[in-house]
C-alpha positions in Angstrom: 0.0 0.0 0.0 1.3 3.4 -0.9 1.9 5.8 2.0 1.0 9.2 0.7 2.9 10.9 3.6 6.2 9.2 2.6 5.8 10.2 -1.0 5.0 13.7 0.0 8.1 13.8 2.2 10.2 12.5 -0.6 8.9 15.1 -3.0 9.8 17.7 -0.5 13.3 16.3 0.1 14.1 16.1 -3.6 13.0 19.6 -4.1 15.3 20.8 -1.3 18.2 18.7 -2.6 17.7 20.4 -6.0 17.8 23.9 -4.6 20.9 23.1 -2.4 22.7 21.4 -5.3 22.1 24.4 -7.6 23.6 26.7 -4.9 26.8 24.6 -5.1 26.8 24.6 -8.9 25.5 21.1 -9.3 22.4 19.3 -10.3 20.0 17.2 -8.1 21.1 14.1 -10.0 24.6 14.6 -8.7 23.4 13.9 -5.1 22.7 10.3 -4.0 19.9 10.0 -1.4 20.3 7.1 1.0 17.0 6.3 2.9 17.9 5.4 6.5 15.7 2.5 7.5 16.5 2.1 11.2 13.4 0.7 13.0 11.4 1.1 9.8 9.2 -1.9 8.7 9.5 -3.7 5.3 6.2 -2.3 3.9 7.3 1.3 4.4 10.7 0.6 3.0 9.1 -1.0 -0.1 7.0 2.2 -0.5 10.2 4.2 -0.8 11.7 1.7 -3.3 8.5 2.0 -5.4 9.0 5.8 -5.4 12.4 5.2 -7.0 14.9 5.3 -4.1 17.0 2.2 -4.2 19.8 2.9 -1.7 19.0 2.1 1.9 21.2 2.6 4.9 21.1 0.6 8.1 22.9 1.3 11.4 22.9 -2.1 12.8 24.0 -5.4 11.3 21.1 -7.4 12.9 18.5 -5.1 11.4 20.1 -5.2 8.0 20.1 -9.0 8.1 16.4 -9.1 9.0 15.4 -7.0 6.1 17.9 -8.1 3.4 16.1 -11.1 2.1 12.8 -9.2 1.8 14.1 -7.3 -1.3 15.6 -8.1 -4.6 19.0 -7.3 -6.0 17.8 -3.9 -7.3 18.2 -2.6 -3.7 21.7 -1.4 -2.6 22.3 -1.7 1.1 24.7 0.5 2.9 26.1 -0.1 6.4 26.2 3.4 7.8 26.5 2.7 11.6 29.5 1.7 13.7 30.6 -1.8 12.6 32.3 -4.2 15.0 35.0 -6.4 13.5 33.3 -9.6 14.6 30.2 -8.7 12.6 31.8 -8.0 9.3 31.4 -11.6 8.2 27.6 -11.4 8.4 27.2 -8.5 5.9 30.3 -8.7 3.6 28.3 -10.4 0.8 25.2 -8.2 1.4 26.2 -4.6 1.4 27.1 -2.3 -1.5 29.2 0.0 0.7 30.4 0.4 4.3 30.4 4.0 5.3 32.0 3.7 8.7 35.6 2.5 8.5 37.2 4.0 11.6 40.1 1.7 12.6 43.0 -0.2 11.0 41.6 -3.4 12.6 38.2 -2.9 10.9 39.8 -2.2 7.5 41.9 -5.3 7.8 39.0 -7.5 8.7 36.8 -6.2 5.9 39.7 -6.8 3.5 40.1 -10.4 4.7 36.4 -11.2 4.6 36.0 -9.5 1.2 38.8 -11.6 -0.2 37.2 -14.8 1.1 33.9 -13.7 -0.5 35.6 -13.0 -3.8 34.7 -9.4 -3.9 36.1 -5.9 -3.6 34.3 -3.9 -1.0 33.5 -0.2 -1.4 34.3 1.7 1.8 34.2 5.2 3.2 36.5 6.6 5.9 34.4 7.9 8.8 36.1 11.1 10.0 35.1 12.7 13.4 35.6 16.3 12.3 33.8 17.8 15.3 35.9 15.9 17.8 32.8 14.8 19.8 33.7 12.0 22.2 30.3 10.4 21.6 30.9 9.9 17.9 33.0 7.3 16.2 35.5 8.2 13.5 39.2 9.0 13.0 40.7 12.4 13.6 41.2 14.7 10.6 44.9 14.6 11.1 44.9 10.8 10.8 43.3 10.8 7.3 46.4 10.6 5.3 47.8 7.7 7.3 44.5 5.8 6.9 44.2 6.5 3.2 47.8 5.2 2.6 47.0 2.0 4.6 43.7 1.3 2.9 45.1 1.9 -0.5 47.3 -1.1 -0.1 44.5 -3.5 0.8 43.7 -5.3 -2.4 40.1 -6.2 -1.5 39.0 -2.7 -0.5 38.1 0.2 -2.7 38.3 3.5 -0.8 35.5 5.6 -2.4 35.4 8.6 -0.2 34.7 9.9 3.3 31.8 10.3 5.8 31.1 12.4 8.8 28.3 13.0 11.3 27.9 16.6 12.5 26.7 17.6 15.9 22.9 18.1 16.1 22.0 21.7 16.3 18.9 23.8 15.6 21.1 26.4 13.9 22.7 24.5 11.0 24.9 27.4 10.1 27.0 26.6 13.1 28.1 23.3 11.6 28.8 24.6 8.1 32.6 24.8 9.0 32.6 21.0 9.8 31.3 20.1 6.4 33.7 22.6 4.7 36.6 21.1 6.6 35.9 17.6 5.4 35.3 18.8 1.9 38.8 20.4 1.9 40.4 17.2 3.2 38.4 15.2 0.5 39.6 17.4 -2.3 43.2 17.3 -1.0 43.2 13.5 -1.1 41.5 13.4 -4.4 44.1 15.6 -6.0 46.9 13.2 -5.0 45.5 10.5 -7.3 46.5 7.6 -5.1 46.1 4.1 -6.6 43.0 2.3 -5.3 41.6 5.5 -3.9 38.9 7.2 -6.0 37.3 9.7 -3.7 34.0 9.6 -5.5 31.7 10.2 -2.5 31.5 12.7 0.3 28.7 11.4 2.6 27.6 14.3 4.8 24.2 15.5 6.0 21.2 14.0 7.6 17.5 15.1 7.9 18.2 18.2 9.9 21.3 19.5 8.1 21.5 17.9 4.6 21.0 21.2 2.7 24.0 22.9 4.3 26.0 19.7 3.8 25.2 19.7 0.0 26.0 23.4 -0.2 29.5 22.5 1.2 30.1 19.6 -1.2 28.3 16.5 0.0 27.1 14.2 -2.8 25.6 11.5 -0.5 23.0 12.5 2.1 21.6 10.0 4.7 17.9 10.8 5.5 15.6 8.8 7.8 13.3 11.1 9.8 12.8 13.4 6.9 11.3 10.5 4.9 9.7 8.3 7.6 8.9 10.7 10.4 10.1 10.5 13.9 10.9 7.0 15.1 9.4 5.3 18.2 12.5 3.6 19.6 11.8 0.7 22.0 12.4 1.4 25.7 15.4 -0.4 27.1 
């Protein structure tokens, strides 16, 4: 069943993406929308796929596994949350891209598991630009070291970077965070390192994606803006 609210939300988001992209001298088609499906049921996810969005992001391995078999191969799954090394084996053959590489150990494990699965895994480096202790990610000053390391792993393809900005009502306050990562992204891209393509800059979520696009993001991860506020289970 088509959920008119979801379609209306998507219409609104794509309109806002178009405006933000034009402000940065790009087109709406240059921006990839990943629908974040954390806690969202299969029927509502299918509604989004019928609209035409085919990239979905999950934060947790278990939830991705529960949903994976409910969709065909036209869907591309992205692991966007923190990934523990001992869970890589469960999703290595199921995800199109891992957005949250934040340690040498994780990169090494993904490389090993990808090799055993006979595939080359697309990954993004998660960079904690804001320095918040509650967020995962490497420090900006560590980026070059990580890029060099990952470039030598034959079963990984480093496709870009990702960050999560602090939540704030005034999104102008976090504009420098997005700009900072964009500058790092462009610097790495200019070095033309083998096995490093820097195609994607994954920045921006429901509350700040327009500012992120204006500052260079070409992937945005939107959940609440599509599905509405989540009702998380009480622990």
